[in-house]
NUPA-908782 format. One record per atom (N, C-alpha, C): residue in one letter; y, z, x. Coordinates in steps of 0.02 Angstrom, whole numbers, plus 50000, padded with zeros to 5 digits. Layout:
AYZX ...
***
This chain:
X501224891648901 X501604896948928 X502184892848961 X502894896248963 X502814902148987 X503354907648957 X503864904748933 X504494909648915 X504604907148834 X504794912148796 X504924910648727 X505564915248713 X506064911948679 X506694915548657 X506814914048574 X507074918848541 X507284916848473 X507734921048448 X508244918248397 X508814922648381 X508844920748308 X509084925348263 X509254924348197 X509884929348188 X510364926348154 X511004931148138 X511594927048131 X512194928848124 X512704925548106 X513044921048162 X512814922048224 X513084918348284 X512804912448298 X513104907448335 X512754901148353 X512204902848396 X511674900548380 X510974901548417 X510954899748485 X511234893748497 X511114889548554 X511324893548624 X511984895848624 X512144899448683 X511684906148697 X511414909448645 X511104915048659 X510264912448678 X510054906348651 X509484904548678 X509474901548752 X509954899548764 X510124897148841 X510014902848889 X510494906548865 X510574913648913 X509834916848921 X509624917248864 X508814920948868 X508334916948905 X508314909948904 X507904905448939 X508074907349009 X508764907449031 X508874908449099 X508644914749127 X508634919949085 X508334926649111 X507694926449113 X507314920949092 X506594921149098 X506344914949148 X506854912749182 X506634907849233 X506174909949283 X506234916449298 X505784920249349 X504964918549339 X504864916949274 X504234917049258 X503824909449278 X504264904949303 X504014898249327 X503924893649270 X504294888049276 X504104883249213 X504264876349244 X504184871349200 X504324864149225 X504694860249168 X504714863649115 X505214860049062 X505524865049025 X505984863348981 X506294867948933 X506524864748874 X506614868648826 X506804865248756 X507104870748708 X507394868648661 X507724872748601 X507614869148538 X507494873348488 X507624869448421 X508064874448380 X508524871248334 X508974876048306 X509074871848231 X509154876148183 X509234874748107 X509964874648100 X510284868448080 X510964868548053 X510984868647974 X511454872747950 X511424872547872 X511894865747856 X511614862447797 X511994857147771 X512364859147706 X512524865347700 X512964868247651 X512674870547586 X511934868547582 X511614869947518 X511124875847530 X511164881147490 X510624886847503 X509924884747507 X509614887647550 X508834885847562 X508794879447593 X509174875747617 X509144869547642 X509394869247719 X509194866047767 X509484864647828 X509224858947866 X509464857947920 X509184851647961 X508944854548037 X508394852248054 X508134855048116 X508264850148164 X508614853048226 X508794848848285 X508424851148347 X508024846348379 X507684848948440 X507854844148502 X508014847748560 X508124845348614 X507664847748678 X507414843948713 X506964846848769 X506944841348820 X506874845048885 X506924840948940 X506384842848995 X506094838949029 X505704840349090 X506204842949150 X505974847049188 X506484849849237 X506754856549223 X507334858649257 X507544865049250 X508034864649193 X508274870749172 X508624872549117 X509314868449124 X509534867549191 X510104864449199 X510124856849172 X509414853249174 X509404847549142 X509474846849060 X509174852449040 X509304853448968 X509984854548948 X510364858248977 X511064859548970 X511434852748981 X511264848849021 X511584842949029 X511484838248967 X510984837348934 X510814834148883 X511164837048818 X511154843248817 X511504847148768 X512334846048763 X512564843648818 X513234842348811 X513374836448778 X512844831848772 X512964825448735 X512754826148664 X512294831448649 X511974832148587 X512074839448572 X512534841948541 X512564849148524 X512114850748460 X511984856248468 X511454859748417 X511924866148382 X512264864848325 X512624870148295 X512094874148254 X512164879548227 X511944883148183 X511454888548206 X511044892048160 X510504896048176 X510104896948113 X509464899348115 X509114902548177 X508834897448239 X508674899348286 X508404894048343 X507924898148381 X507494893548409 X507004895248461 X507094891348523 X506854894648578 X506904891348646 X506194892048685 X506094888848736 X505464889248782 X505504886548839 X505364889248891 X505194885848954 X504414885748967 X504194880148985 X503504877648983 X503214878049060 X502564880049061 X502214880549124 X501524875349104 X501584869949133 X501104864549104 X500324867449117 X499954867649057 X499254869049062 X498904862349027 X499114860248977 X498794853848952 X499314847548944 X499264843048983 X499694837548992 X500204839549038 X500384832349076 X500884833849132 X501514836349104 X501974838149151 X502654839049133 X503064834049112 X503314833149052 X503654828049032 X504124830148969 X504504825548948 X504974827548889 X504534827548828 X504054823348823 X503714823748761 X503184829448759 X502924832248818 X502574837648808 X502914844248817 X503584844848829 X503924851148827 X503954853448752 X504084859548746 X504184862948689 X504824863248670 X505064864348602 X504684865148551 X504334858748521 X503754860148483 X503394854248454 X503544854648373 X503514848548348 X503624848448276 X503124844648235 X503154845448175 X502714842548126 X502904834948113 X502564831748069 X502704824248067 X503384822648031 X503664827047990 X504284826347951 X504814829147994 X504704832948043 X505244836048083 X505604841848050 X505194845648012 X505474851047966 X505314857347999 X504734856848041 X504484863348060 X504464863448145 X504744869448174 X504634869148252 X504344874748275 X503934873448321 X503544879148358 X503554879248430 X503564885548461 X503504885948527 X502894890948537 X502594890048590 X501934892748608 X501734894848674 X501534901148691 X501344903648755 X500504903748742 X500144902848788 X499384902648794 X499074896848788 X498514896648768 X497964890448760 X497664890748691 X497644884548656 X497294884448608 X496664879948627 X496104884048630 X495494882148657 X495164876548611 X495204876548542 X494834870548494 X495364865948481 X495934864948523 X496424860148502 X496124852748489 X495654851248534 X495374844048528 X495024842448457 X494624847648438 X494324847248368 X494884847348316 X495424851148320 X495964851548281 X496294845148270 X496444842148334 X496784835148338 X496454829948301 X495824830048306 X495384825448269 X495454826148199 X495344832648177 X495394834948100 X495984832448080 X496614834148108 X497284832448088 X497334825048076 X497094821748135 X497174814548134 X496874811748071 X496254813948050 X495844811947985 X496274813647928 X496684818447933 X497154820047877 X497784816147878 X497944811547921 X498464807647924 X499154809647963 X498964815448004 X499464818348047 X499524813548107 X500104812848128 X500334808148200 X500434813648245 X500024815448302 X500214818648358 X500534814648418 X501004817148449 X501284812548490 X501374815548564 X501114820748577 X501094824048645 X500334824248663 X500344826848733 X499544827548764 X499374834848763 X499764839748731 X499734846748731 X499314849448667 X498984855848690 X498634859348650 X499094861948591 X499634863448612 X500214867448562 X500294863448498 X500344856348507 X500624852548445 X500224853048385 X499544854448396 X499174855248331 X499434860648290 X499814865948314 X500014871248275 X500574869548224 X501164865648240 X501574863648178 X501254859348133 X500754855248156 X500464850548107 X499924855048058 X499624860248090 X499244864048045 X499714868247995 X500254869948016 X500734874547972 X500924868747924 X501094862647932 X501294857447890 X500734856447840 X500144857147864 X499574855147821 X499584860647758 X499644865947783 X499644871947724 X500174873947702 X500864871047719 X501454873947691 X501534870247613 X501684875947567 X501854873247509 X502444877547473 X502884878347529 X503554882947511 X503544889547538 X503044892447566 X502914898947590 X502754898647667 X503244898747702 X503144897247779 X502584903047805 X502724909647786 X502314914347818 X501554913547785 X501414912147731 X500724911347710 X500504904147747 X500864900847765 X500574894347806 X500524895847868 X500864899247902 X500714902147968 X500034906347968 X500024910747926 X499424914547917 X498784910747921 X498784905647876 X498244901347861 X498144897347928 X498654894447962 X498564891248016 X498144894048078 X498454900548094 X498254904348153 X497504906348144 X497284906448080 X496574907848065 X496124902248094 X496474896448090 X496084890348121 X496074889848209 X496534894548234 X496524893848303 X496104898148346 X495784895148399 X495384899248449 X495744899248513 X495844904648548 X496144905148609 X496654910648603 X497244908748648 X497724913848652 X498444911348631 X498884914948597 X499434912248578 X499934917648565 X500594916548575 X501134919248545 X501564913948528 X501714914848467 X502074908348428 X502654910548388 X503114906548393 X503824906948356 X503884900548314 X504024901948253 X504024896148202 X504674896748169 X505084890448159 X505524890248112 X505424883948062 X505744883548010 X505664878547957 X506344876447919 X506554870847922 X507184868647896 X507224870947820 X506734870747786 X506694872347720 X506864880147708 X506794884547763 X506754891547754 X507284893647813 X507864891947803 X508304892347866 X508474900247877 X508214904247855 X508514911047851 X507974915747898 X507554913147929 X506944917047966 X506704913448030 X506314918148064 X505814915448112 X505214919648107 X504694915648103 X504094919648103 X503724919348173 X503464925148189 X503154925948255 X502524928848251 X502044927048287 X501324930248284 X501034930248352 X500624935048366 X500424935748436 X499614937048433 X499304934548483 X498584934948505 X498554934148581 X498444938948619 X498324939448694 X498994937648738 X499494935148712 X499974932648749 X500734937848720 X501094940148768 X501564945448738 X502144941948700 X502344946348653 X502944944948617 X503344951548598 X503974951248604 X504454957748599 X504944955448544 X505044959348497 X505594958848447 X506194962948470 X506724960248478 X507284964448489 X507734965548415 X507854972548414 X508114974148348 X508874975948355 X509354970748325 X510044971348333 X510384973848272 X511074973348260 X511474975048193 X511634968148164 X511294967148109 X511474959948072 X511124953948111 X510754955248164 X510504949948191 X509894952848228 X509374949048247 X508814950548278 X508544945248325 X508154947348376 X507964943748426 X507234943148442 X506994938448471 X506184937748496 X506234935048568 X505724938148612 X505564935748676 X504914936948699 X504734933048749 X504004934148778 X504174940248827 X504834941948849 X504824947148903 X505544950248882 X505594956648900 X506284960748886 X506904958248920 X506924955348975 X507474953449012 X507864948548967 X507484944448935 X507814938748897 X508314941548839 X508254947648810 X508644951248752 X508954956448773 X508904959248832 X509144965348855 X509934965348847 X510204960148854 X510924958748862 X511224960448780 X510794960748734 X510904961148671 X510754968048636 X510144969548659 X509784976348625 X509384979748671 X509274986048658 X508734990148698 X508204992348643 X508394991048580 X507824993048535 X507384988048518 X506704989148528 X506214983048523 X505604985448490 X505264980448464 X504614982148442 X504204977748487 X503614980348507 X503184976448551 X502564975548516 X502464968148492 X501964966448445 X501234966748486 X500794969548447 X499954969648458 X499744963348439 X499044962748458 X498644956348442 X498594956848363 X498524951448344 X498514950848264 X499054952848219 X499574954448255 X500174955848204 X500694950148201 X500984949448145 X501424943948126 X502154947448104 X502694944448140 X503354947448123 X503794941848082 X504104943948045 X504664939447999 X505314942348018 X505764938348052 X506414940348076 X506974937348031 X507344941148005 X507944937847971 X508524941348002 X509164939647980 X509754942448001 X509804950247977 X509424951447925 X509574958247894 X508944962947908 X508374960747948 X507794965047961 X507294961847981 X506724965348005 X506174963048033 X505534966447996 X505054962347977 X504434965447937 X503934963747980 X503494968448000 X502824966348034 X502204967347984 X501684962347983 X501024964247957 X500564962147990 X499914963247971 X499344960147999 X499284953347981 X498614949447988 X498604943347972 X498344942247895 X498134947847869 X498024948647801 X498574949547757 X499104951847780 X499774953047749 X499854960647736 X499484964847765 X499584971447756 X500084974247801 X500634977947781 X501164980347822 X500954984747884 X501334983247936 X501194987247998 X501824991048012 X501744997948014 X502285002848039 X502345001948106 X502904999548133 X503034998948218 X503475005648249 X503275007248300 X503685012148328 X504225008348373 X504805010348376 X505345006748409 X505235009648481 X505255004348530 X505285006548603 X505965004748630 X506245010348652 X506885010348680 X506915008548755 X507165002048776 X507145000248843 X507625005148884 X507345008348933 X507755013648977 X508195010649037 X507785004949060 X508185002249127 X508704998449100 X509194997849155 X509884994249142 X509774987549151 X510194984049109 X510224976449119 X510324974849188 X510754977649223 X510824975849296 X510314976149343 X509784979949324 X509144979849358 X508784973049350 X508874969549315 X508694963249308 X508994957049334 X509634959349364 X510034954449392 X509944954949470 X510284950849508 X510234950349589 X510574955849617 X511114959249583 X511504964749616 X511804963149683 X512064956449694 X512384955249754 X511884952149806 X511264952049802 X510784948949842 X510754941049821 X510654936849868 X510624928549858 X509894927949813 X509434931649814 X508924931249781 X508524937149744 X508174936349699 X507824942249673 X507344945349723 X507084941549752 X506454943149806 X506844947149848 X507374946049882 X507664949749931 X507784956149913 X508134956049853 X508394962049809 X507684967149803 X507224964649783 X506554968349768 X506234970949837 X506294967449890 X506054970049950 X506404975649968 X507104974849960 X507564980349974 X507514986649928 X507224985549869 X507204990949819 X506584995349837 X506184993849883 X505534997049893 X505555004349909 X506115006349951 X506085013549962 X506225017149895 X506715015349846 X506815017849791 X506195017149740 X505875012149745 X505255011349703 X504745015249726 X504605016849789 X504105022449822 X504345028349790 X504965030849795 X505235037049770 X505075038149690 X505205032249654 X505055033049578 X504415034049563 X503955029949604 X503275030649584 X502925037649610 X503255041049655 X502985047149670 X503315052249632 X503845051749607 X504245057249571 X503865059749520 X503765066649519 X503445070749464 X502615069749474 X502435066349523 X501695065849538 X501375069249587 X501765074049615 X501475078549675 X501685085949655 X501195090449648 X501185096549630 X500805101349671 X501105105449715 X500735110849758 X500295106149810 X500695101549828 X500365096849885 X499815092849863 X499735091949804 X499175086949777 X499345083149722 X499085077049710 X499335073149667 X499325076649594 X499845074649554 X499895077649487 X499985072149437 X499375069949399 X499365063349359 X499115065049286 X499535069449256 X499335071049185 X499195065749146 X499525059249159 X499425053849110 X498775049849129 X498395052449178 X497735049249200 X497215050649132 X497175056449114 X496755057349057 X496035057749072 X495775057449131 X495025058649151 X494945065349169 X494495069049133 X494385074949149 X493975076649217 X493975082349241 X493795083249307 X492925082349313 X492675083749252 X491945083149246 X491745075349255 X492215071649216 X492085064449225 X492135061549294 X492625064349333 X492765061449397 X492205064449439 X491985069849432 X491425072349486 X490805068949473 X490665065549405 X489945062549402 X490085055449407 X490615052049433 X490685044949450 X490245042949497 X489885037749495 X489435034749532 X489685028449560 X490085024749531 X490305018149549 X490965016449516 X491435013649552 X492055011049529 X492115003549535 X492304999649487 X492474992949482 X493134990549489 X493454988149538 X494194986049533 X494214979149527 X494734977049477 X494734970349455 X495434968949449 X495664962449483 X496374960549487 X496294953949509 X496934950949520 X497054944249535 X497574943949590 X497594939149633 X498124937949678 X498334944149712 X498924944749718 X499324951149753 X499014957349734 X498854958349664 X498504964349644 X497884965549670 X497514960049678 X496784960549707 X496884963249780 X497414960949813 X497524964049883 X497594971549889 X498004972849836 X498134980449831 X497464984149823 X497074980749776 X496444983649752 X495904984049808 X496034979649870 X495634980049921 X495784987049965 X496454988849960 X496564994649999 X496425000249954 X496505000549886 X496205004249844 X495475006349853 X495125001249863 X494355002049877 X494225005849941 X494615004250002 X494485007950062 X494685015150049 X495265017050016 X495435024050008 X495035027549972 X494825024949915 X494315028749865 X493675029749911 X493365025049941 X492825026349971 X492825030250031 X493325030550070 X493495034750118 X493685042150103 X493995043750056 X494245049450035 X493775053249980 X493545048749930 X493185052149870 X492475050449875 X492235045949924 X491595045449933 X491275042049874 X491585037749840 X491235034149782 X491225026849790 X490635023649790 X490595016249806 X491015012349757 X491395007849790 X491795003949754 X491714995949754 X491594993249706 X491594985849699 X492214982249680 X492424976949709 X493044974549697 X492924966749686 X493234964049634 X493144957049614 X493794954549593 X493844947449610 X494364943449581 X494184943149510 X494754943949462 X494614945549394 X494304938149371 X494504932249389 X494214926249363 X493514925049381 X493264929049420 X492504928449438 X492114934249414 X492514939349405 X491974945649378 X491604944849318 X491904942849261 X491444942849204 X490974936849206 X491004932549250 X490604926449242 X489954927149300 X489934932449327 X489444933949380 X488924939049344 X488974940649280 X488574945049247 X488454951949281 X489054955149294 X489084960749333 X488624966949308 X488304970449354 X487974976649320 X488404982549328 X488554984549267 X489024990149261 X488664996049228 X488365000949271 X487985006049249 X488335012449224 X487935017049198 X488245024249168 X488635026849236 X489075031349214 X489545035349260 X489875030649300 X490115025649278 X490575019849310 X491305020349284 X491845018049322 X492405017749298 X492715011049325 X493065007649277 X493395001249291 X494045002049295 X494364999149353 X495114999849369 X495394992549368 X495854991649317 X496084984649321 X496834986049344 X497074980449391 X497734981549418 X498194974649398 X498714975249369 X499104969449348 X499834971549349 X500254967949382 X500994968649386 X501294968349311 X501074963449274 X501374961349211 X501004965249160 X500364966349168 X500024968949116 X499814964349068 X499894957849071 X499734952149026 X499284947149071 X499054948349130 X498684943649166 X498064941349123 X498034935749107 X497404933949062 X496704935849079 X496534934349146 X495864934949166 X495744942549177 X496294946349196 X496174953649206 X496094957649135 X496464954949084 X496354957949025 X495684956248996 X495494950049005 X494764948448976 X494294952649014 X494354954849080 X493824958849109 X493924965949086 X494534968249072 X494524974649039 X494214975248982 X494314970048939 X493894969948869 X493174970148879 X493054966248930 X492124965748938 X492014973148970 X492344975949007 X492254983249026 X492124987248973 X492684987548928 X492604992348870 X492034990748826 X491874983648822 X491244981648770 X490574984648796 X490654985548870 X489974987748890 X490044995548904 X490584998448871 X490575004748876 X490825009548930 X491145005448976 X491525009049036 X492265011049019 X492425016949032 X493105018549028 X493465015249085 X494135012749055 X494555007849092 X495125012049111 X495345011549177 X495955013949197 X496455007749222 X496985007549187 X497535002149211 X498055004349257 X498225000649308 X498765001549348 X499204994849337 X499734997549309 X500304991649284 X500994993549299 X501384988349295 X502114991049301 X502594990149236 X502144988449178 X502474986049121 X502304990849071 X502734994949037 X502634998748979 X502624994048912 X501974995848882 X501914991048828 X501544985348831 X501404984448893 X501004978348905 X500254977748880 X499934972748867 X499304972948834 X498854977548876 X498864976548941 X498394980348983 X498474988048978 X499164989948976 X499374996448967 X499154999748895 X499144995248843 X498964997548771 X498254998448767 X497824993448807 X497164991748780 X496654997348831 X496974998848887 X496565002548932 X496555010148908 X495985012748929 X495905020648901 X496365025148943 X496545023449003 X496945027349047 X497455022949082 X498025025549094 X498585021349128 X498855025449179 X499015022149235 X499505024549292 X500065019449285 X500675020149268 X501245016349280 X501445016549350 X501605010049381 X502015010449452 X502745012149451 X503075011349394 X503775012649395 X504135009349446 X503985003849459 X504364999449517 X504934996049485 X505124996749426 X505674994049384 X505504985649379 X505914982249342 X505784975749323 X505714971249397 X505154967449408 X505134963349469 X505214956049441 X505714952549458 X505934946649428 X505624939849474 X505654940549539 X505454935149581 X504624934049568 X504514927449575 X503734926649561 X503334929349606 X503494929649666 X503134932949724 X503284941049722 X502694943949713 X502724950449701 X502884954549772 X503334959149764 X503464964149835 X503384970649813 X503814973649776 X503804981049767 X503334982649711 X503064977649672 X502504980849628 X501934980249665 X501734976449717 X501184977049767 X501214983749795 X501724985249826 X501694991449873 X501714997549827 X501974997449761 X501875003249719 X501185004249692 X500804997849685 X500134998749660 X499815002549722 X499905001149777 X499565004949839 X499655012049817 X500305013149820 X500505021449823 X500095024049761 X500105020649700 X499655023049642 X498985024649658 X498645020149690 X498025020649716 X497835025849765 X498335026849807 X498225032349858 X498235039249818 X498715040749773 X498755045949729 X498045047049693 X497765041549669 X497135041349635 X496635043549689 X496625041349740 X496045042149791 X496085049549811 X496655052549823 X496795059549842 X496555064349784 X496725061149726 X496545066449662 X495775066649656 X495495060449666 X494825060449656 X494435064349710 X494675064349768 X494455067949837 X494535075549813 X495125077449797 X495265084149776 X494685086549728 X494675083949667 X494255085649617 X493445085849636 X493275081549686 X492565081249702 X492445085149770 X492985086849803 X492905090949864 X492575087149917 X492795080649928 X492365076649969 X492795073250042 X493415078150041 X493785076650106 X494145083350129 X494115084250196 X494365090550218 X495115091750188 X495255097850176 X495995100150147 X496445097950192 X496385097950260 X496765095650311 X496975088650311 X496525084650299 X496595077050295 X497015075750234 X496845078750175 X497235078150114 X498005079550119 X498025085850158 X498755088350161 X499055083150205 X498785080250251 X499105075750295 X499305068350263 X498845067150224 X499065061050177 X499565061950128 X499615068450099 X500155069250050 X500795070250083 X500815073150144 X501405075050184 X501675067850196 X501225062650212 X501405056250232 X501695051950171 X501355053150119 X501685050050052 X502375052350037 X502565059050057 X503225061450041 X503735057250082 X503515055850141 X503925053150189 X504025045850176 X503505041750136 X503575035050136 X504215032150115 X504555034650070 X505235031850043 X505715031350108 X505785036350137 X506155035950202 X505935031150256 X505265031150264 X504985026250318 X505015019650291 X505005017950233 X505155011450214 X505755008550219 X506325013550209 X507015010850234 X507055010150307 X506725014350344 X506765012850415 X506475005550438 X505865004150405 X505634997550421 X506094991150405 X506484991750355 X507014986750337 X507504985750393 X507494990050444 X507994989250499 X507754983350543 X507074981950530 X506834975950571 X507154969450544 X507524969350486 X507654963050459 X507994957250505 X508344959050543 X508714954550580 X508244950250636 X507794955450656 X507304951950703 X506814947450673 X506544949850603 X506074945050577 X506474938850545 X507154938850531 X507514933550515 X507484927850582 X507564930750636 X507574925950696 X506894923050702 X506324927250697 X505674924750704 X505544919050648 X505804921150584 X505704916550528 X505934908950538 X506614908350570 X506814901850590 X506354898350634 X505994901450684 X505474897250719 X504894896750670 X504674901350629 X504114900350596 X504214895050541 X504664894050526 X504894887850469 X504754881650499 X504674880050573 X504444873650597 X503634874950602 X503294880250588 X502604879450594 X502374875850536 X501764873650539 X501304870250495 X500774874550474 X500534879050509 X499894882950510 X500034888250541 X499774895650506 X499844901250540 X499264905550524 X499024909250572 X498414912950563 X498624920650558 X498284924050517 X498404931750524 X497834934550534 X497824940650565 X497194944150582 X497274951550575 X496844954950570 X496804962450566 X496154965450549 X496034972550558 X495434975050546 X495564980850494 X495074982350448 X495104986950406 X495644986850355 X496094991250350 X496654990650303 X497104986250336 X497134984250390 X497604978350417 X497344972750404 X496754971250390 X496524964350368 X496714963450289 X496754968650252 X497004968750188 X497654966050184 X498084969750220 X498704967550230 X498874961250250 X498424958450302 X498474951650326 X498414947350267 X497914948650222 X497874943650161 X498534942650128 X498814948250109 X499394949050074 X499974944950110 X499934946250174 X500554942250213 X500444934750214 X499784932950221 X499694924650222 X499934922350154 X499674926350096 X499854924050023 X500614922550020 X500944927650041 X501684927950036 X501934921050071 X501774920450125 X502024915250171 X501844907950138 X501304907350117 X501164901150083 X501474899850014 X501484905149981 X501724903849908 X502384902349898 X502894904149952 X503554902749940 X503814898449995 X503554897850051 X503754894250105 X503334886450112 X502754887150080 X502334881750070 X502044880550140 X502054885250191 X501724884050259 X500944886650248 X500554882050273 X499794884650272 X499594889650308 X499334895750280 X499184901550315 X498584903750292 X498114907150332 X497494909750324 X497464916650353 X497084920750322 X497044929050350 X496274929250366 X496094932050422 X495404933250439 X495334939750469 X494664943450451 X494564948350485 X494554946950564 X494834951350606 X494994950250679 X494314948850695 X493834952850692 X493114951650726 X492754945050706 X492954942050649 X492634935650632 X492954929550665 X493434930150702 X493714924750743 X493194920450771 X492774924250810 X492324921650862 X491764917950817 X491634918850755 X491124915150709 X491344909350685 X491854905550718 X491914899150694 X492714897150702 X493154902450674 X493874900250668 X494094899650737 X493874902350782 X494154902450862 X494164895450879 X493844890850846 X493874883050868 X494474880350852 X494894883050808 X495584880350790 X496094883450829 X496004888550874 X496504890950913 X496574887350976 X497274883850983 X497324880351032 X497994882851060 X498264878251107 X498884879951137 X499484880151092 X499784885851086 X500444886051042 X500254887950966 X499634888250946 X499534890150879 X499824896950859 X500234896950805 X500444904650793 X499894908950760 X499904915250773 X499514920150746 X499914927250743 X499854928950687 X500164936150674 X499614941750666 X499634945850719 X499054950950729 X499334958150700 X499004961350646 X499144967750634 X498714973250667 X498964977750689 X498694983550746 X498974990050730 X498904991950661 X499104999150650 X498655004750637 X498005002350634 X497385006150627 X497205008650688 X497335014950702 X497165018750776 X496445018150774 X495975019350721 X495275019250731 X494915013250763 X495295007450750 X495045000850777 X495494997450829 X495995001250846 X496554997350888 X496324993450941 X495824996650980 X495524994151051 X495174987951027 X494824987550979 X494434981950961 X494994976150927 X495574977950902 X495994973750882 X496374970050946 X496514974350993 X496754971951057 X496284966951095 X495694968051089 X495144963151117 X495204956051088 X495284956851013 X495314951350983 X496004946550991 X496484949751003 X497154947251026 X497064943851089 X496754947051143 X496624944351199 X496204937851200 X495724938151163 X495344931651140 X495764925951121 X496234926851079 X496724921251053 X497164919851105 X497394924351151 X497954923451196 X497644918751254 X496994920451263 X496584916151317 X496604909451303 X496654908251238 X496664900151221 X497234897151205 X497904900951220 X498544898551203 X498874900151150 X498584904851105 X498944904951041 X499634909651059 X500054908651016 X500734912851013 X500724917550969 X500634924850994 X500474930350951 X501084934650935 X501154935450872 X501584940750850 X501194947050825 X501424953050854 X501064958950848 X501454963250790 X501114966650737 X501314971350701 X501004977450715 X501404982550744 X501194987850774 X501594995350761 X501334999950778 X501675006850768 X502115007650824 X502705011150804 X503285012850846 X502885016250919 X503105013350980 X502925015951035 X502235013651063 X501945009851040 X501275006051063 X501455001651119 X501545004351172 X501764999551233 X501214993951252 X500484995851237 X500024991751256 X499834985251218 X500114986251159 X500174980451111 X500674975351138 X501274978851158 X501794975051187 X501624970251242 X501154972251282 X500954968751340 X500464963151327 X500164963551266 X499604957551259 X499864952051206 X500454954051178 X500734948551121 X501334946251146 X501654939951124 X502154937751138 X502864940951117 X502864944251058 X503344947351022 X503064953050983 X503374957950969 X503114963450928 X503634966150881 X503434967750811 X503774970650767 X503454977450759 X503934982150755 X503634989450754 X503724992450683 X503334996950660 X503454999650601 X503375007150621 X503655012450579 X503655019850603 X502915021850592 X502785027450636 X502125029850635 X502045034850572 X501455034050547 X501345038950487 X500545038950491 X500195042150435 X499475043050430 X499175036650429 X498635034150460 X498465027350471 X498245024550394 X498035029050348 X497865026250282 X498475024750245 X499095025650273 X499695025150235 X500205018650264 X499915016050315 X500195010850343 X500285005050307 X499815001750260 X499894995950218 X500604994650187 X500885000050153 X501514998050120 X502054998550168 X502045000250223 X502564998250279 X502454991850314 X501824990250334 X501684984250378 X501764978750342 X501684978750270 X501884972750238 X502574970550229 X502974975550235 X503684973950225 X503944968350278 X503804969850343 X504014963150385 X503734956250365 X503094957050343 X502774951150316 X503154947450253 X503344952450216 X503784949850148 X504454946350179 X504734949550220 X505464947050251 X505204940850283 X504714940350324 X504664934150362 X504444927950310 X504164929650261 X503994924350206 X504664921750170 X505064927450154 X505724925350126 X506214920850164 X506274923950239 X506734920250276 X506414912950296 X505764912750302 X505444906350312 X505584901650262 X505524904050204 X505684899250141 X506354897050136 X506754902350155 X507524899950155 X507674894350210 X507374895750262 X507434889750320 X507234883550300 X506764884250260 X506384877450248 X506734874950181 X507254877950156 X507594875350088 X507144875950019 X506704881250023 X506294882149963 X506524886349909 X506344885349853 X506644889549796 X506314896349795 X506584901149826 X506224906349836 X505914910749774 X506324911349733 X506244914949661 X505754911349617 X505704905049624 X505374900849581 X505004894949619 X504444898049654 X504014892549686 X503714887949649 X503574881949673 X503224876549636 X502624878149609 X502444875849552 X501794876449527 X501524882849502 X501944888849514 X501734896049504 X502164898749446 X501914903849416 X502094908349362 X502094915249375 X502584918749356 X502534925749364 X501974929749322 X502044928149272 X501474931349227 X500974926049203 X500384926249223 X499894920649227 X499494922849153 X499624919949101 X499434922049040 X498934918149011 X498604913149052 X498044909149038 X497594909649086 X496874908449072 X496364907549118 X496374901249165 
***
């Protein structure tokens, strides 16, 4: 993994490839490369040129100033290392022995070692440490003048996940693309066509797309696109028209995508709620679950990774509190390996910003294999999770470019809140007065989120001091603990400050030993039902010299008396405080990272869409 771009048409491919790769930088990468076919003037013949460099795209551009690649078609790639260290030789594209076939690949070839040995016995010389390099050599092995046929034969040998783009100097009029478990999008132009692993890479050129499904192979020429299955049977694709503006994937005057996306949260909240409230109750026609199915639910399994898992923790609390359904929540990478018990009358909810998270997608498929209905909460129309789930709630947050998720996370919480209230309404498990209060609070959330952003200057001042810290503790109870987990993740993933979150009552069971004079601690205290308990925990750490920053509700004077400084959020129903309380923590992480000179939108070693296990 991580990003793929392709172009075929009358224009020079290289500028289009570089532009597309830059629009995919948010996905995280450690090297980049391009392959372009230049015509030598004879029909049906061309010369393949490949340039690739470890590091940022700027390093690749520097090399290309010395070695231009004229012509078309072309393919490009940004790599996030899975097999083999980041290096020039391990960067994509990879080629066959003769340098006639070039391949870029997202995913993992699980049986690559056996294929390397077999190819070696057949006389192929592989030069990298990657799993990907077996692919161009397999295609070379089967190539007899028909690139499409060779690709079909090659992919039948592959075990694992892949999105592949292939060009061949002997057939310089086409790109062949094939997909299994990793996303690929075809962009439909006029007299030209495009390929990418994500829509932003091609949005400047076209809004008309095909979203490839697993087992589909596309052949792109300047004059058209044909799609078939791996047996060659034609597949009729529906055109997906991209409705969001290209500018939505740009910074819009903000210094970083992350800050832009933090400030977009009031709008994202509004968009996620629009059309989903009717007569003071959730209106979710896209859900597709009949009322009798909801009434007979006996268990819900929530599966997600990272930030989406933290949203799931809040979803668990809301569904259990309001709908009175037992909820199990698992990290997706652990779920299917613990031999989970999934009985009748259960529902699986999978949460993924990108809809392509490999571990989450695998759990979805396992749930369906065991006969569970699967509900997906995702931000990406046409993603694998959205297509494969039985039911889908889209968060409608708009494109999220920064690797560290902000608006996708908070809109996942809002979607889960709507779901919990809907379940409670159908099951009759919560007083109407409480559901009315939650729904009234939901309507106010976009405005309240805007008010929270007024704390930005105070948080910026705190962040300059936070930037000097090496360790930070976060504590909270109930929903505050779930938010604390997200807060510590944000801080460490972009500022590289070590941070840990604890349930406040657990401090005395070991972690209190680490609280000494001056140790920074962020205490969330927005839950009225456990407020006094949280204050007691704050006093425990203050007695041992901790420097405490409180996140509390407006007007809470008592909290102000026991902490060193306090950041307030507007008052709302206590079940709705998480998407507000997390905003100061997002800003804190952002400005601490800036103060430490970190690359905010592209933190080291991380990728936006984790499409491998």
